N, C-alpha and C positions, 0 to 999 in steps of 0.2 A: 396803266403800267407802262414804264419806260422800256422800250425795246433794248435788249442787251446783246452785244456781239458775243458769239460763242468763240471757242478756241480756234475753230477752223477758219473763221474770217476776221480774226483779231489782227488788225494791221500792225500793231506794236509788236506782237509776238512773231508774226510772219516776217516782219522786217528783219528780225534777228535770226531767222532760220532755226528756231529751236525745235528739237525733236520731242521734248516733253515740256508741258506748261509749268515749268518750275523756275523760280528765282531762288538762288542760293544766297540767303541773307548774309550781309557782311558780318564777320566774326572778328572782334577786336583781338589783335596780336596774331591771329591764325590765318586770316584771309590774305595770303601772299600770292606771288606769281605762280608758284607750283600748284597750289590748290585751285586758284581761279582759272588758270589755263586748263586744268583737268576738267573743270566745269564746262568750259567753252568747247573742248574737244568732245565731251560727252553729250553736247546738245542742250545744255541748260545755261542760264545766264548767272554768272557769279560776279562778285564785286570785291576788288581790293579795298581794304579799309585804310583810308588815307591817314587816320589818326595813328595807325601802327607804324607810320614812317614820318615822324615829325620833321625831319630834315628834307628840304625840297629836292636835293640831289638824290637822296635815298628813294623818295617817292617816284621821281622821274625814272630812276634806274629800274625800279620794280615794275612800273608800267611798261617800260621797253622790254624787260625780260618776259613779262606776261604776253606781250604782243608777239615776241619771237617764238613762244612755246604754244600759242593758241591755234596754230594752223590756219590762220586767217579768219577764225571764228570770233564773234564779238564777245566782249566782256565789259564790265563797268567798274566804276570807282564809287565807294561809299564815302560820303562826306557828312560826318556828324557835326552839326554846327553848334558852336558855343553860344551861350546866352548873349544878348546884345550888350555892348559896351564893356565886355570883359577885356582887360588889358591883354594885348598879344593876339587879339582877334585877327585871323588870317584867312577866313573863308574865301574872300574874293581872290586872294593870291593863289590859293590851292585850286580853285575852280579854273583860273586862267591857265595854270600849269596843265590841268587835265585837258582843257581845250587845245592848248598848244601841242599836246602829245597825240591828238586825234582820237581820243576816247569818245565813243558814240553815245554812251548813256551813263548817267549818274543816279545814284540812290541818295537822296537827301533825307535828313532826319534831325530832330532836336528843336527846330523852330521853323517859322514861316520862311520859305525860300524865295518869296516874291521879289526881293531886291535883286536877286541874282538871275532871275528868269530871262531878262532881255539879253544878257551876255551869252547865256547858254543857248537860247533859241537862235540868236544871230549866228552862232557857230554850228547850228544843226544838231545840237546835243539833246537827246531825249531825257526827260526828268521824271523819275519815279520817286514820289515822296512817301516816306514811311510814317504811319500814324497809328495810334492805339485805339481809335474809335471812328465810326463813320462820320460823326459830326465834324471831325477835323479833316476827313477826306473830302467832305463837301466844300469846305473852305479852300482846300488845295485845288479842287476842280475849278472853283470860281476864279482863282488867280492864274490858272492856265497851265498847270502841270499836265504831263502827257498821260500819267497813270498813277495809281496809288497802291501801296501795300498797307493792308490793315492787319496789324498783329494783335491778337487777342490775349486774354488773361492767362492763357496756358503757356505763353511763350517764355523762352529764356531771355534774360536781359530786361528791357523796360516794357512792361505791359500797360503802362498808364495808371492813372489814379482811380479810374472808374471800374476797372477790372471787368470789362465786357468780353464775354466768351466768343470764340471763333465762329460757332454756329450762328449766333445772333448777328455778329458783324457781317457774315456772308449774306444773309438774307436781307439785312438792312441796306447793304450795298446794292443789291438787285433793285430795291424799291427807290433808292434815293440818288444813285449816281448814273451819269451818262458815260463817263470815261472808263477805260478798263481798270479793273481792280483785282488785286491778288490777296488771298487770305492766308495768314500765318498764325502760328500759336498752337503748339501741340500737334503739328502736322508731321507724320512720320510713316504713313501707310498709304499705299496706292488707292485704297477704297476711299480715303478721305479726299484725295485729289478728285475722284469722280464725283463725290458729293459736293465739293466746292464748285466744280464746273456746272453741275446740275442746278445749283442755287444761283448761278449767274456770274460767278467769278471767272476771270480769264486765266486763272492759274493759282498756284499756291506758292507760299514762301516757306522754305525749309532751312533750318539752321542746326538745331540740336542733333537731328538724325544723322547729319553728315560729319559730326565731330569725330566719329570713329573711322572715317575714311583713312586709308593709308597715306593719302596725299596731304593730310593735315600733319604738320611737323611736330606736334606735341608728343611728349613722352608716352610710350606704350602703357605705363602704369596709370597715367591719367585716363587713357581710353578704357582700360580694363575697369577702372573705378566707375566709369559711366555705364558700362555694360552690366556691372554688378548692381547698380542702382535701379530703383523702380520709379514708377510715375509719381509716387508719394515722397520721393527723396529730394524735394526742392524746398526752398524757404524764401519767403518774401521779406525783404529788408529795405531800409531807407525810406519807408513811407513817412517817417517823421519830418523829413525835409522835402516831401512831395517829389521824390525821385525814385519811386519804387523799382526794385530790381528783384527778379526771380533768379535764384542761383542754386547750385548744388549745395545741399545742407552739409555744413562742416563746422569746425571750431569757430571760424570767423563769423558765419551767419548766426551761430548761437550767441557769440559775444555781442554782436551788433543788436540782435533782438533784445538781449538783456539790457543793454544801454538804453534802447528806445523805450523800454517799458519802465525803467527806473529813474530816468532823468527828464527834466523839463528844459525847454529852450535849447534844443539840440540844433546844431548847425553842421554844415559840411565839414568844418574844421574839427568838430567833435569826432566825426566818424572816419576822417581821412586816414588816420594811422592804421585802420583796419581794412578800409575799402580801396586803398590806392591800387591803381591798375598794375603797378610794378610788382605788387605782391602776387597778383593773379598770374602774371607772366612767369614768375618763378615756379609756380605750380606746373605750368605747361612744360617748363624746362626740366624740372626735377622729377615730376610724377607724384610729388607729395601733395595730395589734394586736401589736406587738413586745414590749410590756410589759404586765404584769398577769396575774392568774390568771383566764382567761376560760373558764369551765366549758363543756365541749362533750363530747358522747358520740360513739360510733362510728357513729351514723347520719349523720355528716358526709358519708359517701359517697353519701347518698341525696338531697342537696340540690343543685338545679341552677339555680334562678333565684329572684329576689325577686318575690313576688306576694302578693296579698291572702290573708289567712287563709282566707277562704271558698273561694278557688280551690285552696288546698293541701288543704283538707278534701274538695273535690270530687275531686281526684286520688286521695286516700286511698280514697274511696268506690269509684271506678272500679277501683282496684287490688284492693280487697276483693271486688268483683263478679267480676273476672277469676279470682281465687283460687277462689271458689265454683264457677265454671264448670269449673275443672280437676278438681274432686273427683269428678264422676260417673264418670269413666273408671276409678275404683278400686272402684266399687260391687260388681262381680262378681269382683273379683280376690281371690286368696288371698295373705295376707301372712305 
């Protein structure tokens, strides 16, 4: 068995001075300076989503705003990399901007970040690479990333094509990885955090659970719709083009599923009129959740009210403490 660093001696987490072992996963359109700085002040690590600010000056301004509001606490930037050779590929330029602004950590996803690791490491930037399964985490470890986030089948957004659950990812990480790893996908309760730590993870990734934080700028009707939803109110779409997304079930997911069942030779161009990110952004703005691909995971069933992020984290902490109190009853038991 490979020795695993626990939370208490995990250099990556301790370096950032976190008070809870939580990464707040990047949320497209929603992870702005107000939300991410709230994460920083609350003692968890959040990430501005670079893709939400396609103009360099906008992204630079958002990073600087976040820095001014974070009270000196660290935060990161999420860089979702486009496929290779796509016209307009700007990953290197975005990463250089991040370096120039003194950001200490990036969350990469979408493809292998190996080509960009030298420039990031030379600048002292830590790299946490997000993957949907442990086999990809092993490859990320080999190329030299500092840590990995493994987001399982339950997650909102992109769970991968193999649909491996978080419990399995967590224990495979213990057996197969040497670098710190974080487990995401359906995480929305403090007891899950304790379970992940017990299985060897250095922390958890939470996205959906935080969508009802008051610091998220989205319309209150959007948040109320999430609260009204249950763990079964998500849908998987876009598997036909090997880009599976888990989202809140609505008219758009129904339409896309119908197209995927009835048509052959589907391409991204076939689905784009329904799945364009701009449609989802309108839902956040207006509160009309009937249209758009609104990423949401199965932790929907754990969301009960709109409240400040700090209060949500307090709840998670209490739940974690309750979980720890339940453990002593097994100390003398034989399993």
